[in-house]
N, C-alpha and C positions, 0 to 999 in steps of 0.2 A: 503492500499500499504506500503512495507518495502522495504528501499532501502538504498544498503550498497556502499560507497564510500570507496576505498581504496587510501591510500595517502591523506586524509582529511584534515592532517593537513600541507597542502603544499601550495604551492601560489595558482594553480590553483583549489585544491582540498577544499580551503578555501573560493573563490568565488563559486563554484556548489553549494557548501552546504548553503550559503547567498542567490543564485538564488532558490535551489529548497524549501526553508523555505520561500519563498515568493510565488512562483507557485503551492506548492504542502502542505500547512500548517499543515493538517491530517495524513502525511506521518509520519512513522516511521523510522529515519534517522540515521543508525549507520555509525561511520567513523574511521579508521585506522590511526594510526600514528608507526612509527617504534621508535621513543623516547619519554619519557614523559613530554620533555620538549616543544615539538609542539604544539602550541596553535591553537583550532578549533574554529570555526565559532560557535555561541550561538544556531543555526537552529541542531546542533547535537546531539541527544538526548540522544545516547549511544555510549562512544568513548572505543576503544580497542587498547592497546599496543601491537604491534606482529610484530615477524618478517613474513613475509610472504614467506620466503624459506622454512622454516618448515613446512611440511605438516601436524603434528598434529596438529598446530595452528590455520593452514587454515580450517580445518576441524571442528575444535570446532568452530570457529568463524560464519562459513556456518551452522551448526549445531542450533547455537544458534539462528541467526540473519532471517533463512529462507528469504531469500530475493526476492524480485519480479523483481527487477533490479538490476545491478551491474555496476557502474564505474569503472572502471578498471582504476585508473591515477596513483599508486604507482610505480616509477621507478626512476631511477638514470638518469638524463636529464643533465649533463653539457656534453658537448662534450669535450672540453679539459681534463675534468677528465677519461674520455673513452680512451684517449691515453696514460694516466698516469699508469691507471691500466685497461685493457681490459677486463681481467677474471671479475672482481669485476659486470662491469657493465652488460657483457653476464649473469652472473650466478644470479645477481640481476632480470634483466627484463625479463627474458624466465623463470626460475623457480617458479618465483610468478607465473608468467599468466597460468603456465602448473598447480602448485598446487590447484589454483581456479577451474580451468577448471576440473579436476580430482576429487575435494571435490563436487564437482556439480554431476557428472555423479555417484560417489558411494554413495552420498545422496538423489539420484534422484531427485534432484532440476529441473526445467527448467527456471532459469529467463531471462529476456532479458539481454544481456549482450554487455555494448559499451566498447570496447578495445581501448586503447589509442596508435595509432601505431605512425610518423612521416612524416613529408615530407621530413625530411633528407634520407629519402630510396631513393627518386629519385635520390638523388648523382647531379654530376656536368653536366649539360644538354648543349646543342647547344640552342642560341639566338633562332633560328627559330622553336625551340620546345616549346618554352613558349606559352602561359601558359598552365601548365601541367594537363591533367585530369586524372583521375583514373589510365587509361590503360597504362599511359606513362611506359617507360622503368625504372626499377628498379635497381640503379647503388649504392650502398652505396661506400661512402668515408672515414668512421672511425667507430671504433669498437662502437659509440651509433647507428650510422644507421644500423648496421649488427643485433644488439640486438631488434630493430624495425622490421626488415623485419622479422625476426622470430617472434616476437610476432604478426604480421600482418597474417604472413601464418599460423602460428598456431590459430589462429584466425578462418580462412576462412578452415582450413582442418576438424578442429572439426564440423564447421555447415556441411560440406560434410558427415563425417564420421559419426557424430553422430546427426545431425539436432537440435543442440544448435542455440537457438535464439541470434546468434552474429554479430554484427555490429562493423566495425572497422572505427574508425575515424582517419583521416590523416591531424592535422593542421600543418598549415605553421605556420611562428614567431608569437607569442603572446606576449604581453607585457600589461602592466598596475600596480596599485597602490600595492604594498605589494610582486611586484619579488624579487627573490634573488638579491643580490648586484653580483653575478659573470655575470649576463647577461648584455648586453651592454645598454639599454635605461636606468634601475635604475644605472649602474655604472658611467654613463656620470651625469646623474641628482642629484644623491649623492654628486659628487665633486663639482657642482656646488653649491649646497647649502652649502659645507663645505666653499668654498670660497666667500660666500654670509657671512656666519658666524664668519669668519675671522680664521676659523679652519686650514685653508691650503694655502698654496702660490697660487698666481691667475695663475695655470697652470692645466689642462686637460691632463693626460695620455691618449692614445687611440692605438688601434691596426689599421687594415685595415679597411679604410674607403671608399674603394670603392668598395666594396661587396653591390650588392643590394638585399632587401629580401621581403618580402610579408608581413605586420606587420597588425595582427588583435586584436584591443582590447579583454582582458581575459574575460571581462563581454559579449561580444560578442560569444568568444569561447563557453562558459558555456551553453550559449542558445543553442547553436547548437548542443552539447553534450545532453541535453536535450530533444532536438526535434530528435535527432537518436534514443535515446531511445523509444522513443514516436512512431516516424512516419516511422522511417529507415525500410528498407527490412533487413530481415536477412540475413547472406552470402555477402553484400554489404561491399564495402569500400567507404567511403566521405572525398574528400578534406574540408577543413574546411581554407576558405583563403577569402583575401579582392580582389585578382584581380590585384593589384597594385604593384609595385615593388619600393620601396624606397631604396636609398643607404645610407649606415650608417652617411656620409659626411651630407646628406638631415638630417638625426635624429638629429645629433648633431647640426648643424647650428640653425635648430626649435628650442631646447632644449637653444642655445645660447642665440636664439634673446629673448628670455622669462627671462632674467636676465640684470640685469643696470650695470652688472660686465665688467672690461675689462681683458678676459682671453686669455692666451697664449695654444695652442694646440701642444703635442709633442707625438711624436711615442714613444711607449714602445714595444721594440722586444719581450716581455715575451707576450704580448698579442695576438700576429700574430698566426694562426693554423697552424700545419704543410700541412694541406689541406684546402684551403677555396674556396668555390664555387663561380663563380663570380657573378651570377643573379639567383635566383628562383623565380618564379610567380606561383601560381595555378588559377587555373580553378573549381570554386564552383558551377557550375551549377545544377550537379547533387543533392547536397546539396539542393540547392532551391527546384528543382522542385521536389523533394519527400518529402520535410519537411516545404517548405516555407521561410525557413532562408534567412535573408539578414544581414549586420551588421549594426548597428546603431551608434556606436559610430565612430567621424572624427577622423583621425590621431593627428590634433594637438589638440582638446579635451583629446583623450586618455596621449599624451605627457604633457599638463598641471594636470593632475591627478596625472601622474608619479613623474613629480617635485614638485608638493605642498607635497604628500607621503615623498619625500625624503627631503623636509624640515622641515618637522615634525621629521623625524628620527636625522637629524642632531642636530633640538634643544633640544632634548631628550638624545643625546649622553653622 
């Protein structure tokens, strides 16, 4: 078994490689990264530093590794950045995927491909529409979500036009140890850790606390990707979600309860999004039906691990 993970140097890619190294120890695992400084899981046996926007590099990669399964994780995934430079996000996320698909066609490869779309494609919805299943309306509300709509639909199109074995995962919010500090849970957790270490004043700066999100542990997310690759039906889209909506305020309160410090909370206008979806919650019953997946980590357990990770980061800063 030959497996390719694009974006293996990222948060989810690292966790996915760790997981696959445990459940498929005899597989040959190749991972890509954009920059040489990105560290990868020890489970990755062959690492390639390439720009997936450059077709010749993608073609050479696929020619060399001849994958049976491709997990296409590589993407620009930070929503605020997509507002700052929309074309960077659109070009990065769409062109990389097209290059992978075109290279497979030119090389006559038939791997099972898991495309990582996003629940962001559903956009702002009415409360009565929740939880969202895979037939929900697509209403992208930011350039990042537009790029994910394109990736999602391209996956479907190449399944229909060329019968490629493409499955589309639509993950809702995921959190866990090792996540980039631009995201909400590690942002809060590192501030708490720095306050505990007396590295900053006892104040946490926050954005919108009322938004409600469907959070799933990244370790459950990557298990879902593996099960989609193994058991998912080509051409299908699968929500990956807990089915529970938790407000950012609840997330913050839970993290604060795990610390003995007396911490003040202040709103930072720079952390507010131009468009923010009030609530989103997913229905993953299709994923459970087709693959048997269910989340194993509780929300509090995940947050404890995030805070422990950030305490370690603060201690080594």
